[in-house]
N, C-alpha and C positions, 0 to 999 in steps of 0.2 A: 618764193622762193629765187633764189638767184642762181644763175644761169653759171658754171664754169666757164663757157666760152667769152661772154661777153658781159660778164659781171651784173646785167638787168633782172633785176626782183621784176618776179610776174606773179599776179594771182590765181590762186588752184581754175579758177572758173576761168580763166585766158590760156592756162597751159591747156586743159580738157579742149578747148577748139580748135588747138592749136594742134592738136592731135599727139600729146605728149609732149611736143618741141617747146623751144623756147619761140615767144608770139615777137622776139626782136629778130633773131639772128640763125630760129629755127635749129639749135642744134637740142636733138634729144634728151631730155630727162631719163635719169637712171630709177632716180627714188618718188615717190610722193610720201611728204610728210605725216599728213594725218594719218597712213594708211602703213608706215614702213617704220616712222621713228627714227628716220635717219636722212638728210640730204643731201644731194649731193657735194656741195661745199665741206660738208664735213668728212667726207669720204676723201674729198681733194685735200683735205688737211690731214688727214692720216695718214695718206701719200706722202705727204712732203715730212710727215712725220718719222715714217718707217727709210725715209732715203736719206734722210738728215740732209732736206731742204735740195734733193739731187743728187747729192756728192757720194751715195753707197747701193748699190743693187741691192733691190729684196725679191722675195717671193710671193707671191700671194698669200702664205701662210699667213706671214708677216703683216697683210694689210687685213687681214680678216680678225688675227688676234688684237690688231690696235683697232677696229673698229668694235671687237669685242669687248675690249675695256670702257670704249666711249658710251657704249648700250648701256657696262655696267653701273656706272658711274651715275646715267640717267634711272637706271632702274632703282637704286640706291636714296636718291632726291625723289622719286616717286613712291618706295615706299615708305621713307619717313613722313613726310606730305600725308599718305595715305593714312598714316598712324596716327598721325594731329586732328587731320579732321574728323577719325571713327571717334576719335575722344571728346574731339568737343562736339559734335554730332549726338553721342551719347549720353553728357552731363548736359547738352541742350535740352533733349529729349525731359529728359529729369525733370528737371526745374522748368520746363514748357509744361507737364500735367499736373506739377504743382504751383505756378505761380501763373503761369499763361504768359502773355504780353509779350515783353520783347526777347522771350527765350523763343519764343516759338519763330520768331524769323530767325534767331539761330539756330533753330534745331533745323531750320527749312534750308537757309543755304549752307551748313554743313555734311547737312544731307547731300547737296548738289555736289559740292565739293569732293566728299567720297565717292560718287560714282564718280565723278572724273578722274580721279586720280586713280579709281581701279583700271578705269581703261586703259589706264596708260602705262600701268602695269601688266597689263598682258597683252597691250600692243609692242610693249619692248620686247617680251617673252616671247613672243610670234616672229618678230623682227631677226633674234636669235637665230631661230630655225628655216629662215630663208636666207642668210646670210651670204652661203655659196652661190643661191641663184641670185643675190643683187653685183655680187664683187665680179662672176664670170660676164655679167649684161654689162659692168663698169668697165673691164680691161677691154672689152669687146668696142665698144663706144669711144672711150675714155683712153687708147693706150699709154702708158706714159713708158721714156727711153730707159729709163730703170728697172722698170718689172723685168726679171730675169726670167726665162724661159728656156727650154732642154733649147729648144730652136733656136734661141738668139746665141742661148750659150757657146754650142757647138760651129755655129756661123763665126764667132770669134777668137776669144780665148781658147773654146775648145777645138780649134781647127790649127791648135799653135800648139796641143801634148804630143806630137809625138818631135818636138824639136829635142834638140843637144840635153844634157842630163850634168854636163859636165862642170859646168857653172853652181850647178844646187851643190846646197850643205845637205851633208846625209849624219849628221850628228845625232839629230831629232826629227821627225816624222809626227804627224796628227793623220789619225785617222777616225775618221766617220760613220756612226752606224749607216748613215742615208746621202747617197746618191746627191739627192740636191743642195743636201749642206756643202759635200764639197765644192760643188755649180758655186755658191754663191759665197764659199771662202776664198775660192781662186779667183772668181768674176771682182773682187773687192781686193787683190792683189796682198790676202794676207799671207801667201807663200813667200811674197817679198819682201814685205814689211817687217815679218818674224823670222826670213830666214829660217822658215819649218815648210817643208815640202806636207802637201794634203792628200792623203788616197781614201777610196772608200771602203766600205769593208766586205763589198762582192765585188771586189776587183775592178775598182772604178777610180780612175779613165783607163780603160782597157790599151789603150797606144803606148802607156808609160809604166804599167801595174808592177809587170812582171821584174823589165831590166831596174826599174827604180828600188822594188823589194828585195833584188838580187844584192844591189848596191848597200842596202841597207844592211844589211846582215854581216856585210864584211868588218864592219865597227864595230868591236868590242864596246865601247863605254854608248854606244845607241839609247838613246831617250824615245820611248813612244807614250804618247797619250792619244785618250781615247775620249771621244766625245760622241753622246747618245741620247735618246730620250730617256724620262722619266718613266720607263714600261715593263711587261717583259722582256719584249722583243731586242729591247736595249739592252737588259743584264743576259739574253743568249748573246747579244752581239760581242757584248764583254770577255766571257766564256770562253768563244769560241776563236778572238784574237790569242787569246792566252794559253789556250790547250789545243789548236789546232794545228799542224806541223807545218803546214804552207805559207801560217805565219809567224806565229813565235813561238809553238807547243816543243818547238823539239828540246835538244841537249843544253842548246846554248841558252844561258843566262843573262836574257833581258830586263832595262830597269821598266815597268809600265805604269802608266800615272793614269789612273783613273780621273780622267777631268769632272764628270760626272755627266748627266743626274743620276744622284741617287738619294738614296729614303735619307739621308741622313744631311742631307742637303738643303731640307723644304724651306731654309730659310730664305734662300734665293729666289723661291717661287712658291711660296705658299699661296699666294692671293690668284695664284696662275694655276692651278692645281683641278684638273679634268677627271669627273668621275662616269665611267663608259663599261656597259656591261660585257664578261669575256664570253668564250665558246661555251662556259658551261651555267651564263648569265649571273655568274657571279659579280657585283658591282665592285668594279679596282680602278684607284687613284691613278694617274697619269699624268705627264706633262712633255711639252714638245719643245723641243728648242726655238721653234718659230715662236714661241711666246713673249720670248724677249726681241726689243726692236732690236734691231741689226748692229745700229750702232756699238751697243752693250753689250752683245755675247761679242761682236768682234772683240772690243779694249777687252773685256774679264777674260774670255779664249786665251788672247795673246799676253794679257798679262799674268793668267794661271804659266802658261808654259816659258814663259820667261826667269816665271821663280821657280818654277819646276815643281809645283803645288798642285789639288784639288781646286777647280774654281771658287769653293767657300772660304777656301785658305789664303786668298791673294789678299794681299797686306799693299800692294803698289796703288798709287794716288789716280795713275792713268785710269785704270780701269773704272774709275767712278767719274774721274771728273773730265775727261778727253772727249767731248762732245763730237768731231769726225769718227771717233768707234778706231782711232790705233794708240797703242801705247808708244 
C-alpha cells in the first residue's frame, strides 16, 4: 500500500513491523486493505473528489458517501465475479462427475474463486459498517484544509455573521433544514455567487437570523427556497416553514419553492437511497443532501434558484457541466 505522505509503497509485513506506520517516513496508516477493503490513497482520492481538488469546502458526510460509492462499485464487481465463478463451479462440478479429467481442475479452481469472491463481498459489507470509524481516524491523522467543522466555520466565516446586512439582496432566500448545510453553502460563498442569503430552519445563524428575516418579510415579491433531506424530518421542516408565523405562515402570501429532496425527485438520487428503520421499526426510505458531491449540490441548487424551480426541473447546463460547482 502506498503512503499518502511520502508516496512510497510498503508490504503488509513491513507496516506491521513499523507499528502500522510507513517504514520510510513513519506516517501512520489509517486502513489495512486486506481488512478494510480500502487504502489510504483511496480515501485521499475521495477527498480530492469531494473538494473538487481543494477548491470547495466539504463535510465529513460528503467524504463518507463518496467512499460509500467507491465501496458499492467494488461490491458490484465482487458480486459479478462471485456469480460467474459460482456458475463455472456448478457446471465444472457437473461435468467433472460425468467426464472427469479436465473438468475436475475447472471445478477445483472455480471453487477456489467462489471462496475468494465471497470473502471480498463480506469484507466490503463489513467496511460499510465501520466507515464512520475509519473516517474519524482519517481526519484526525490527515486533516484536510477544506474539511468543514463547526469550529472552523465559527473561526472564519462564522465570525463575520453579525456584519452589516445593507449590501445583501433581499429578493430571495434559501432556507435549509440542517445548520451544517448552511455552514457548507456559506463557506463556499454560495450567497455571494447566487445573490441569495442562506438561513437554517432552526433560526441559524443566530447573529443575523432575526434581523434578516424581518427585512426579508418586508419584500412583497420575496421568493423563498427550501432545501432538505428526503426524510420525515425534511417534510416536517417544509410544513413548519410554510405554516409557522415565525417564518412565513402568517397572512402575507409568499412564493415558496421546495427545491427538494422529495419523493417525486427520485431520478436525482435513486442510486443513493438509504433504508432505515423508524421509531416503529418500519423501514423507511431516506436520502441526505450529503449524498450529492459538493460541486454537484452547489451547482444544482444554484441553477434551481436562478430558474425558480425545484432541482429536478432544472434545465441550466451549468448544473451539469460546471466542474467548479458554480453556475
